[in-house]
N, C-alpha and C positions, 0 to 999 in steps of 0.2 A: 713685300719687303716690309722692315720697319723702321719708320724713322721719327726720330724724337722721342719713340715710348708707341708710336700710333701706326697702326695698319698701314701701309699704300699699297696698292695694286700697280703693279708695272702697267698694266694694260688693260684691255677689256678682256682676251682671253687668260688673261691670269686670274681675273676674277673671276671667269666663267669656271676655270678649274677650282677656286677657292671653294665658290657655290656650290659646283658640282659634289665637292667631299663632304658640304651638308646634308645634302638632298640623298647623296648615294648611304645616308643613315635609316632611311624611311623604305617601305614599301609600298609601290605602285603599282595603280591597277589599269592596266593597258594606257600607259603615261602617254601625252603630247605636250610636246615644251612650244611655245609659241614666245618667238621675241619679239619684241615689242618695238616696231622699225623708229628712229633707223639704230639707236646707239645697243638696244638691247639684242639685238640679232647675231652680234657677235659672241657676245656673253652666251646667248641662250643656244649658239651651236656648239659650244663644247658642252655643256651643259646637257645636250641631248645626247651630244656623240658617248658622252660616259655614264649615261642613264640606260645606252642602248633604245633609244625614245624616238619615236617621230618628232618632225620637228617642221615648222609653221612658223606665217606671220599675222601679226596683228598692225592695227595702223589706229593712233589715237594722237591727235593734233590740240598743245594748248591754244586755248582763245587768251590772247592777250591783252590787257587791258590799252585804252588811247594811249595813241604815244610812247606807250611803255610794250613794245611785244613781247619781249621776255619776262614780261611779269604776269603769270596766268591769273585769269579770274575765274577760266572755266577750260571745258574740253569735251573734244567732240568726237567721233569715230565714223568711219565712212555712211553708217545708215540708223545707229541708234541716235537716241535723244541729247542735245549737250544737255552737259552739268555744268553746276556754278557753283563755286563757293560765297554763300548768300555772304557771310561775314566779311567777305573783302568785297563784294558788289556794295554794299551797305557802307564802308566805311571810304570808299571811292566815290560813292556818291554815286552810282552806276546800276543800272537795271538791267536786265536779260535783253527786253526788247531794244535798248538802244546798241547791245551788243550783236545784234543781228546781223549787221555785215560783215562783220569777224565771223562771226560762226558760218555764215555761208562761204566765205572762203574760206576758212580752214577745213570745212565739212568737203568740200570741191579740191583741194590738195588731197585729203588722207583718201578719198576716191582715186584720185587720178594713182598715187602710191601703190594701194593694194591691187590697183589696178595691172600695174607694170611688173609688181613682185609677183603676183600670182600668174602673169604671163598667159590667161587662159585656162588655166589648173583650176580645178574643183577644190573650194576649203576643206582642210580636214575634217574627218568627222569628231564631235566631242562628246556626245550621247554616250552615258554610263563611263566615261572616263574622268581618269586623272588628267585634270589639263595642269600646266604651271607654267603661269605667265612672269615672263623673263624680263627685267630691264637693266641698264646698267646703273640706276641708284634711285632711289626714292627720296625727293625732295617735301613737293605738300602733298604729293599723291594724288592730285586733280586726274593729272591722264590716265594714271592705273584706273584709281575710279572707274572712267565712262569706259577702257578697254574691259577691265572685270565686270562689268553689268552687262556689257555686248557678248563677252564668252557667256555667261548666263543664261543667255534666251537660249541654248544650243545643249540645255539639261545636260551639262558635265555631271559625274560624280561627285567629285570634289574639285575645287577650283583653289589654287596657291597662289600667292604673288611672292618672288624670288627676285633678288637684288643683292650684289657685291654690299653695297653699302646703302645703309639707311638712315633719314633722320627721327629719332627715337618716336619724338610727339604723331609724326605721320604714320610710321609703323604701324603704332597701337593705334591709332583711327580708321586703318586699312583694315582693320579687322572684324571692322562693320559690313564690309565686303566682300573679302575672300574669308575660306574656311582656317586659313595661317597665310602667316607670312613668316619667311625666312632672309634674314639680313645674314649674311656672316659677321659684318660691325655695324654698331649703331652709335658711332660717337657724340658725345654728348655736348662736343663743339664744331659739331655738324652746321655749314654754312652754304656750301653750296656740293653737286657730287662730285665734279670734276676737281676738287680740291683733294680727293683721296684717289688719283690716280698719278701716275709719272708721265704718263701717256692718256693723253684723254684729245685724241684730234677725232675732228667731225666723220663719222660715216658718211658714207655717200650711197646713192642709192644703186650705185654699182659695187659696192662691198656688200651689201643685202641679197642681190643678185646673186653674188660669186657664193657666200656662206649657206642660202640655200640650194644651189646647184649643185656644191660640193656634198651636200647632205643628200641630197636624192640620189648622185652618184652617176 
């Protein structure tokens, strides 16, 4: 939908349909779509279905500032090294060492989620494939960076990050990590991902499992 001249997605599925339209313009080699849990999975499920691609899940957890857990200063995956936004750390007079406890907590939660989502199934193979990492939006890019670096360790052919909406600066910065970044819209007045969705309710573990199960058939 368009409100006040701005593109607003009805919900994550609508975002996935519009994103798939952009991605269908390209040719993909053995494509694998990874939904960045939790919110990226409903978007990724639509993209994978439209592309006729395999769907799997990726997990990266934001490391929040002390007393402000929603303000990300870094991110961590279940097994990869944590990454930090050094500029933010300096501004807040923080160090990675001081964030160690928060890092451990978020890594443990990332592992819990991935174990539940996989349910004993092996991860999809990445080597030689075009991997599309999908989220519902791109704000600072710190969690996307952690996830992209984790994906790179699997030796994919290419890695593309894709989301319905992204902050212009973050999208440009993420090109250091991804072979390409695809966003349907990069509004100059971007403040938060949720402002670009009419329905942006929280995605649950059960929602993630439902989408993954439906795709596997």
